[in-house]
C-alpha positions in Angstrom: 4.2 -5.5 -21.8 8.0 -5.0 -22.3 9.4 -6.9 -19.2 12.7 -7.4 -21.2 13.1 -3.5 -21.2 12.2 -3.4 -17.5 14.8 -5.9 -16.8 17.4 -4.0 -18.8 16.5 -0.8 -17.0 16.7 -2.4 -13.6 20.1 -3.8 -14.4 21.2 -0.4 -15.4 20.1 1.0 -12.2 21.6 -1.7 -10.4 25.1 -1.2 -12.0 25.1 2.4 -11.6 24.2 2.1 -7.9 26.9 -0.4 -7.2 29.5 1.7 -8.9 28.5 4.7 -6.6 28.1 2.5 -3.3 30.0 -0.8 -3.8 29.6 -1.8 -0.3 25.8 -1.9 -0.5 23.9 -4.8 -2.1 20.5 -4.2 -3.3 18.3 -6.1 -5.4 16.4 -3.8 -7.6 13.2 -4.9 -9.4 10.3 -2.7 -10.8 6.8 -3.6 -9.9 5.7 -6.1 -12.6 2.9 -3.9 -14.1 4.8 -0.4 -14.4 5.4 -0.6 -18.3 8.4 1.4 -19.2 9.7 1.6 -22.7 12.1 3.4 -25.0 11.0 6.9 -26.1 11.6 8.8 -29.2 15.3 9.3 -28.3 18.0 7.8 -26.1 17.2 10.3 -23.3 13.4 9.6 -23.4 11.3 7.0 -21.8 7.5 6.3 -22.0 5.6 4.9 -18.9 2.3 3.2 -19.4 0.1 2.6 -16.2 -2.6 0.0 -16.2 -6.1 0.3 -14.7 -4.7 -1.7 -11.7 -1.9 0.9 -11.2 -4.2 4.0 -11.4 -6.7 2.6 -9.0 -4.2 1.5 -6.4 -3.5 3.2 -3.1 -0.6 5.7 -3.4 1.0 3.7 -0.6 1.4 0.6 -2.8 4.6 0.2 -4.9 2.6 -0.5 -8.2 1.0 2.9 -7.8 4.1 4.9 -7.1 4.9 6.2 -10.6 6.4 9.3 -9.2 9.0 7.5 -7.1 10.2 5.2 -9.9 10.5 8.1 -12.3 12.8 9.9 -10.0 14.8 6.7 -9.5 15.1 6.2 -13.2 16.2 10.0 -13.6 18.7 9.5 -10.7 20.4 6.4 -11.9 20.2 6.3 -15.6 20.8 8.7 -18.5 17.1 8.7 -19.3 15.9 12.2 -18.2 12.4 12.8 -19.9 9.6 10.6 -19.3 6.1 10.5 -21.0 3.3 9.3 -19.1 0.0 7.5 -20.2 -2.5 5.3 -18.5 -5.6 3.2 -19.1 -8.9 4.8 -17.8 -10.8 2.8 -15.4 -14.4 2.1 -15.9 -15.4 4.1 -12.7 -13.8 7.5 -13.2 -15.0 8.7 -9.7 -12.9 6.0 -8.0 -11.1 7.9 -5.1 -7.7 6.2 -5.9 -8.1 7.2 -9.5 -8.8 10.8 -8.7 -5.7 10.7 -6.4 -3.8 9.5 -9.3 -5.0 12.3 -11.6 -4.4 14.9 -8.8 -0.8 13.7 -8.7 -0.4 13.6 -12.3 -1.5 17.3 -12.6 0.8 18.3 -9.8 3.8 16.5 -11.1 3.5 17.9 -14.7 2.7 21.3 -13.3 6.0 21.2 -11.1 8.4 19.3 -13.2 9.2 19.9 -17.0 10.7 16.4 -17.5 7.2 14.5 -17.1 5.0 15.1 -19.9 1.7 13.8 -21.3 0.6 13.1 -24.9 -2.2 15.4 -26.1 -4.8 12.5 -25.7 -4.0 12.0 -22.0 -3.9 15.7 -21.4 -7.4 15.8 -22.4 -8.4 12.9 -20.4 -6.7 14.5 -17.5 -8.7 17.7 -17.9 -12.0 15.7 -18.3 -11.6 13.0 -15.8 -10.2 15.0 -12.7 -12.8 16.1 -10.4 -10.8 18.9 -8.6 -11.0 22.1 -10.7 -8.8 25.3 -10.2 -11.8 27.6 -10.0 -13.5 25.7 -7.0 -13.1 25.8 -3.4 -12.7 22.6 -1.5 -12.6 21.6 2.2 -9.8 19.8 3.7 -10.1 17.2 6.5 -8.9 17.8 10.1 -8.7 15.4 13.1 -12.1 14.4 14.3 -11.5 11.5 16.3 -9.0 10.1 19.2 -6.3 8.0 18.1 -5.2 4.8 20.3 -2.1 5.4 22.1 0.6 2.5 22.1 3.4 1.8 24.4 6.7 0.5 23.1 8.5 0.2 26.6 11.3 -2.4 26.4 11.3 -2.8 22.7 14.3 -1.9 20.4 13.8 0.3 17.5 13.7 -2.7 15.1 10.9 -4.1 17.2 8.8 -1.0 17.3 5.9 -0.6 14.8 5.5 2.6 13.0 2.7 3.7 15.3 4.8 3.1 18.4 7.6 5.2 16.8 5.1 7.9 16.1 4.0 8.0 19.6 7.6 7.8 21.0 8.5 10.9 18.9 5.3 12.8 19.9 5.9 12.0 23.7 9.6 12.9 23.2 9.5 15.7 20.8 12.6 17.9 21.8 15.0 16.5 19.2 12.9 17.0 16.2 11.4 20.2 17.4 14.9 21.7 18.2 16.2 20.5 14.8 13.1 22.2 12.9 12.6 24.9 15.1 9.0 23.9 15.7 6.6 25.6 18.0 4.3 22.5 18.0 4.6 18.9 16.7 1.6 16.6 16.3 0.8 13.2 14.6 -1.6 11.5 12.3 -3.1 14.6 10.3 -5.9 13.1 8.1 -5.9 14.0 4.6 -9.0 14.1 2.5 -10.7 16.7 0.1 -14.3 17.3 0.2 -16.8 19.3 -1.8 -18.8 20.4 1.2 -17.7 21.6 4.6 -19.7 18.8 6.3 -16.7 16.6 5.4 -18.8 13.3 4.9 -17.8 10.6 2.7 -20.5 11.2 0.2 -18.8 14.7 -0.4 -15.2 13.2 -0.7 -13.4 13.6 -4.0 -10.0 12.1 -2.7 -9.3 9.1 -0.4 -9.6 9.9 3.2 -10.3 7.8 6.5 -7.2 6.3 7.6 -4.9 8.2 5.1 -2.7 10.3 7.3 0.4 12.5 7.4 2.5 10.5 10.0 3.7 13.8 11.8 3.3 17.4 11.4 4.4 20.6 13.0 4.6 24.4 12.7 7.4 26.9 12.7 5.5 30.1 13.3 8.4 32.5 13.0 9.1 31.4 9.6 5.6 30.5 8.5 6.6 27.0 7.8 4.3 24.0 7.9 6.3 20.7 8.4 5.2 17.4 7.2 7.0 14.0 8.0 6.8 10.8 6.0 8.0 8.1 8.7 9.4 4.7 7.8 10.5 2.0 10.1 13.8 0.1 9.5 11.6 -2.9 8.1 9.4 -0.6 5.9 11.6 1.0 3.1 10.3 1.4 -0.4 10.3 3.9 -3.3 6.6 4.4 -2.6 7.6 6.9 0.1 8.6 9.2 -2.6 5.1 9.4 -4.0 3.5 9.6 -0.8 5.5 12.6 0.4 4.9 14.4 -2.8 1.2 13.7 -2.7 1.0 15.0 0.9 3.2 18.1 0.0 1.1 18.9 -3.1 -2.2 18.6 -1.0 -0.9 20.9 1.8 0.4 23.4 -0.9 -3.2 23.8 -1.8 -4.3 24.5 1.8 -1.7 27.1 2.9 -1.5 30.9 2.1 -1.8 32.3 -0.5 -3.5 29.4 -2.5 -5.9 28.4 0.3 -8.1 26.4 -2.1 -8.6 23.6 0.4 -10.2 25.2 3.3 -9.5 24.1 6.9 -11.7 25.0 9.9 -11.2 22.6 12.7 -13.9 22.8 15.6 -12.5 19.9 17.8 -8.8 19.2 19.2 -7.0 16.1 20.3 -3.8 16.5 22.2 -1.8 14.4 19.9 -3.3 15.3 16.6 -3.4 19.1 16.9 -5.0 21.9 18.6 -7.8 24.0 17.1 -5.7 27.0 17.1 -2.6 25.1 15.4 -4.7 23.4 12.9 -6.5 26.4 11.8 -3.1 28.1 11.7 -2.1 25.9 8.9 -3.8 28.2 6.3 -1.6 31.0 7.2 1.7 29.2 6.6 3.5 30.2 3.4 6.0 27.3 3.0 5.6 23.4 2.9 8.6 21.8 4.5 8.3 18.0 3.5 10.7 15.4 5.1 11.5 11.8 4.9 11.8 10.6 8.5 13.8 7.4 8.3 16.2 5.2 10.3 17.6 3.6 7.1 16.3 5.2 3.9 16.0 3.3 0.7 19.5 3.2 -0.8 18.2 4.5 -4.2 16.5 7.5 -2.5 19.9 9.4 -1.8 21.0 13.1 -1.6 21.0 13.6 -5.3 17.5 12.3 -5.8 16.1 14.4 -3.1 17.8 17.5 -4.8 16.1 16.5 -8.0 12.8 16.8 -6.1 13.6 20.3 -5.4 14.3 21.5 -9.1 11.0 22.6 -10.3 9.7 23.8 -13.8 9.2 27.4 -12.5 9.0 29.2 -9.1 6.7 27.3 -7.0 4.0 29.3 -5.1 3.6 28.5 -2.3 6.8 27.0 -2.1 7.9 23.5 -1.2 11.1 22.1 0.0 11.9 18.4 0.3 14.4 17.1 2.8 15.5 13.9 4.5 16.0 13.5 8.2 17.6 10.3 9.7 17.0 8.9 13.1 19.6 6.9 15.0 18.6 4.1 17.6 18.8 6.8 20.4 16.3 8.9 18.4 18.9 11.6 17.7 17.8 13.5 14.5 20.0 14.7 11.6 19.5 16.4 8.3 20.8 14.9 5.1 23.0 17.4 3.2 22.0 18.0 -0.3 24.6 18.5 -2.9 25.3 22.0 -4.4 
């Protein structure tokens, strides 16, 4: 592992960041087992993922290759990245399948991320989800436990408590995004059978959920929100939001590869009608929802997330919404 080059890359990012934001002090370190190295020219890098990387939960920093690739593009002169990885012994591992799904989505959407021929063949062979097959997307099937944060400051509230607070006081976010409905904890998971049992799962499920979601029926927009508390700020948020956006892109119209058919409803997680309406939406609006975003995830980085290889269908738009301590919401303006 070229740890010295990782240190050099972190130093470049740190110096460029401090030039842009001299008032902010942030120590920047790459996850130890993300192996960046110099590529074929001065604008090109390679990234090698270990077995531990590709079988880790997307919520872990060491699995968040997308986030670190966007950070490198934003804060250095390296603009092209070639990705490779070590295959795990268990090709059906759900986290490995999640990694492969994300690799395919990233290389489909962004022209700056590419694979050597050998890895492209491995991706085609190992990925369980195939283009010509219909799958079944998860929907809420259980109640969630309500929590009360009365008397707590924002800094003292857990993510679950903040979610509940926004759900119980939805007007600010609903007004900003022109939402007809706002819910919390939409479970993600993809299955080969409509019965949606663990034995049919091809991607991680269970507690993996979109923090908040809503519908703008007039514009046919599905809104998903990746919420981060003031204490939980990481580059991994980029990978999480991308993953959820790519999943929902396969569920909405006209793709509809991931079928949704809810039969039960829970007041905080979604009505049957609104859940089943997801498949009629034509745009995924995917937003970071933060009190203090990671300093490296700025407006220029988010703009880069919206620059796709070709016209994306169904379209996705990435945004960032900030929350103040009084729960006022504001959209981060992206540069032209």
